[in-house]
C-alpha positions as CSV (number, residue, x, y, z in Angstrom):
1,M,12.0,-3.7,21.7
2,K,9.1,-4.4,19.3
3,T,10.0,-1.6,17.0
4,K,13.6,-2.7,16.8
5,L,12.6,-6.2,15.9
6,I,10.3,-4.9,13.2
7,Y,12.9,-2.6,11.8
8,T,15.5,-5.4,11.8
9,L,13.0,-7.6,9.9
10,L,12.4,-4.9,7.3
11,L,16.1,-4.4,6.8
12,C,16.5,-8.1,6.2
13,V,13.7,-8.0,3.6
14,K,15.4,-5.0,2.0
15,L,18.8,-6.7,1.9
16,F,17.3,-9.9,0.4
17,S,15.4,-8.0,-2.2
18,A,18.3,-5.7,-3.1
19,T,20.5,-8.7,-3.5
20,F,18.2,-10.8,-5.8
21,Y,16.2,-8.3,-7.7
22,R,16.6,-5.2,-9.9
23,F,14.5,-2.1,-9.7
24,K,13.1,0.4,-12.2
25,I,11.6,3.2,-10.2
26,N,10.2,6.3,-11.9
27,W,8.9,9.4,-10.0
28,L,5.9,11.2,-11.7
29,G,5.0,14.8,-11.7
30,T,6.6,17.5,-9.5
31,V,8.8,15.7,-7.0
32,P,9.5,17.5,-3.7
33,A,13.1,17.9,-2.6
34,D,12.5,15.2,0.0
35,P,9.4,13.2,-1.0
36,W,9.9,10.9,2.1
37,N,9.3,13.7,4.5
38,D,6.0,14.2,6.3
39,L,4.4,11.0,4.9
40,R,1.1,10.0,6.3
41,L,-0.4,7.7,3.7
42,V,1.1,5.2,1.1
43,L,-1.3,3.7,-1.4
44,V,-0.1,0.6,-3.4
45,L,-2.1,0.2,-6.5
46,N,-2.2,-2.9,-8.8
47,H,-2.1,-5.4,-5.8
48,T,-1.0,-8.7,-7.3
49,S,1.0,-10.6,-4.7
50,L,1.6,-11.0,-0.9
51,Y,5.3,-10.7,-1.8
52,E,5.0,-6.9,-2.4
53,P,7.3,-6.2,0.6
54,L,10.0,-7.1,-1.9
55,F,9.7,-3.5,-3.0
56,A,11.5,-2.6,0.2
57,G,14.7,-3.2,-1.7
58,F,14.7,0.4,-3.0
59,L,13.2,2.1,0.1
60,P,15.3,4.4,2.3
61,N,16.1,3.1,5.8
62,R,14.4,6.0,7.5
63,F,11.1,5.1,5.7
64,L,11.4,1.6,7.0
65,K,12.1,3.0,10.5
66,S,8.9,5.1,10.3
67,I,7.0,1.9,9.4
68,A,8.4,0.2,12.4
69,H,7.6,3.0,14.7
70,N,4.4,4.6,13.3
71,G,3.2,2.2,10.6
72,L,-0.5,1.4,10.6
73,V,-1.4,-1.4,8.1
74,P,-4.8,-3.1,7.6
75,V,-4.3,-6.7,6.7
76,A,-7.0,-9.2,5.7
77,D,-7.9,-11.5,8.6
78,K,-7.6,-14.5,6.3
79,T,-4.0,-13.5,5.4
80,L,-3.1,-13.2,9.1
81,K,-4.4,-16.8,9.7
82,R,-1.9,-18.3,7.3
83,P,0.9,-20.2,9.1
84,V,4.0,-18.5,7.7
85,V,2.8,-15.5,5.7
86,G,0.4,-14.5,8.5
87,L,3.3,-14.5,11.0
88,F,5.3,-12.2,8.8
89,Y,2.4,-9.8,8.2
90,R,1.7,-9.6,12.0
91,V,5.1,-8.0,12.5
92,V,5.5,-6.0,9.3
93,A,4.6,-2.7,10.9
94,G,4.2,-1.0,14.3
95,N,0.5,-1.5,14.2
96,V,-1.1,-4.2,12.1
97,V,-4.9,-4.3,12.3
98,P,-7.0,-7.3,10.9
99,V,-9.9,-6.3,8.7
100,T,-12.5,-8.4,6.9
101,R,-14.5,-7.9,3.7
102,L,-17.8,-8.4,5.7
103,R,-20.1,-5.6,6.7
104,D,-18.8,-5.5,10.3
105,N,-17.0,-3.0,12.4
106,S,-13.4,-4.1,11.6
107,W,-12.9,-1.1,9.2
108,A,-14.3,1.4,11.7
109,H,-11.9,-0.2,14.3
110,F,-9.0,0.4,11.9
111,L,-10.0,4.0,11.4
112,D,-10.1,4.6,15.1
113,K,-6.4,3.6,15.2
114,V,-5.3,6.5,13.0
115,Q,-3.3,9.0,14.9
116,P,-1.6,12.3,13.8
117,S,1.7,10.5,13.7
118,S,0.5,7.4,11.9
119,L,2.0,6.3,8.6
120,V,-0.8,4.3,6.9
121,V,0.1,1.8,4.2
122,L,-2.9,0.5,2.2
123,A,-3.7,-1.5,-0.9
124,P,-6.9,0.2,-1.7
125,E,-8.2,-2.5,-4.0
126,G,-8.7,-4.7,-1.0
127,R,-7.9,-7.9,-2.8
128,M,-5.3,-9.4,-5.1
129,K,-5.3,-9.5,-8.9
130,R,-5.0,-13.1,-10.1
131,A,-3.1,-14.2,-13.2
132,N,-6.2,-13.8,-15.4
133,G,-6.4,-10.1,-14.5
134,M,-9.5,-10.5,-12.2
135,D,-9.9,-11.0,-8.5
136,L,-10.4,-14.4,-6.8
137,E,-14.1,-14.3,-7.6
138,G,-13.5,-13.5,-11.3
139,M,-14.6,-9.8,-11.0
140,P,-12.7,-6.8,-12.4
141,M,-10.3,-5.1,-10.0
142,T,-11.6,-1.9,-8.5
143,I,-10.8,0.6,-5.8
144,R,-12.7,0.2,-2.5
145,G,-14.2,3.2,-0.8
146,G,-12.2,2.8,2.4
147,V,-9.4,5.0,1.1
148,A,-11.8,7.9,0.9
149,D,-12.5,7.4,4.7
150,L,-8.7,7.7,5.3
151,L,-8.4,10.9,3.2
152,L,-11.1,12.5,5.3
153,A,-9.6,11.2,8.6
154,I,-5.9,12.3,7.9
155,P,-5.8,16.1,8.2
156,G,-2.6,16.7,6.3
157,G,0.9,15.7,5.3
158,R,1.8,13.8,2.1
159,M,0.7,10.6,0.4
160,L,2.7,8.5,-2.0
161,I,0.8,6.6,-4.6
162,A,2.9,3.6,-5.6
163,Y,1.8,2.3,-9.0
164,S,3.1,-1.3,-9.1
165,G,4.1,-3.0,-12.3
166,G,2.8,-6.2,-10.7
167,L,4.6,-9.2,-9.4
168,H,3.1,-12.1,-11.3
169,H,6.5,-12.7,-12.9
170,V,7.9,-13.2,-9.4
171,Q,5.0,-15.0,-7.6
172,V,1.3,-15.5,-8.4
173,P,-1.2,-16.0,-5.6
174,N,-1.0,-19.5,-4.1
175,Q,2.5,-20.1,-5.6
176,M,4.9,-20.8,-2.7
177,I,8.4,-20.1,-4.0
178,P,9.1,-16.7,-5.7
179,K,11.3,-16.4,-8.8
180,L,14.6,-14.6,-8.3
181,F,16.6,-12.2,-10.5
182,K,13.6,-10.4,-11.9
183,T,13.1,-6.7,-12.4
184,L,10.5,-5.0,-10.2
185,R,8.9,-1.9,-11.7
186,M,7.1,1.0,-9.9
187,N,6.0,4.5,-10.7
188,I,5.6,6.8,-7.7
189,E,3.6,10.0,-7.3
190,C,3.9,12.3,-4.3
191,L,0.8,14.4,-3.4
192,D,-0.3,16.8,-0.7
193,I,-3.2,15.2,1.2
194,A,-5.0,18.4,1.9
195,L,-4.7,19.7,-1.7
196,Y,-5.8,16.3,-3.1
197,R,-8.8,16.2,-0.7
198,A,-9.8,19.8,-1.7
199,M,-9.5,18.9,-5.4
200,V,-11.9,16.0,-5.1
201,L,-14.3,18.0,-2.8
202,R,-14.3,20.9,-5.3
203,R,-15.2,18.5,-8.2
204,H,-17.7,16.2,-6.4
205,G,-18.7,17.7,-3.1
206,L,-18.9,15.9,0.2
207,E,-21.7,13.6,-0.9
208,G,-19.8,12.5,-4.0
209,F,-16.4,12.4,-2.3
210,K,-16.1,8.6,-2.1
211,K,-17.1,8.0,-5.7
212,G,-14.8,10.9,-6.8
213,V,-11.8,9.4,-5.0
214,I,-12.5,5.9,-6.5
215,H,-12.9,7.3,-10.0
216,D,-9.7,9.4,-9.7
217,L,-7.5,6.6,-8.4
218,E,-8.8,4.1,-10.9
219,T,-8.0,6.5,-13.7
220,R,-4.5,7.2,-12.3
221,C,-4.0,3.4,-12.0
222,S,-4.9,2.8,-15.6
223,I,-2.6,5.5,-16.8
224,H,0.4,5.2,-14.5
225,C,0.9,1.5,-13.7
226,P,4.0,0.3,-15.5
227,V,3.4,-2.3,-18.2
């Protein structure tokens, strides 16, 4: 019953988004015949808004069904405490796990939830970009090292790196009502997890793996995010 309710919610978000927004989606590099098959990790870069589920407007239904059944999503505990947005994010995937930015065991608890069938969806920057291009504390946006933990924990399958064009033209943090009839832009890259992990290990070794992943993803983000 829970998965049916989540799937229905995601379909409603997709219908709303497809009705009121336009999409410009570009696939990068070599695209497999079926890039939605065998997905285990989705990274959303250039995290600018809690309204990013609007990108569901272009997603295939079977991907939404996978999120409902096997989706594993870390969400900031302070987001889950919000009265309306928090309720939505609690039921946005099959398994939503609260995490904090403190040095506690919440991230280790999340990693323990990863199963061979999990489809992990993550914004690896760990916080939102504000209208001034910085995070809430006025610091430059960077990739957090948790994504490297996931790349070591997930044995294989594919990952999608979704380079968002940003949603500040739709909604900026702390703005309640989103603007309609805008164009949402995203570039997408489909990579093999095992091959990507081997590439980083070959260049940086196990000791430098986390820094290597951070450097690579930040470089890709600077190159591939739509303007």
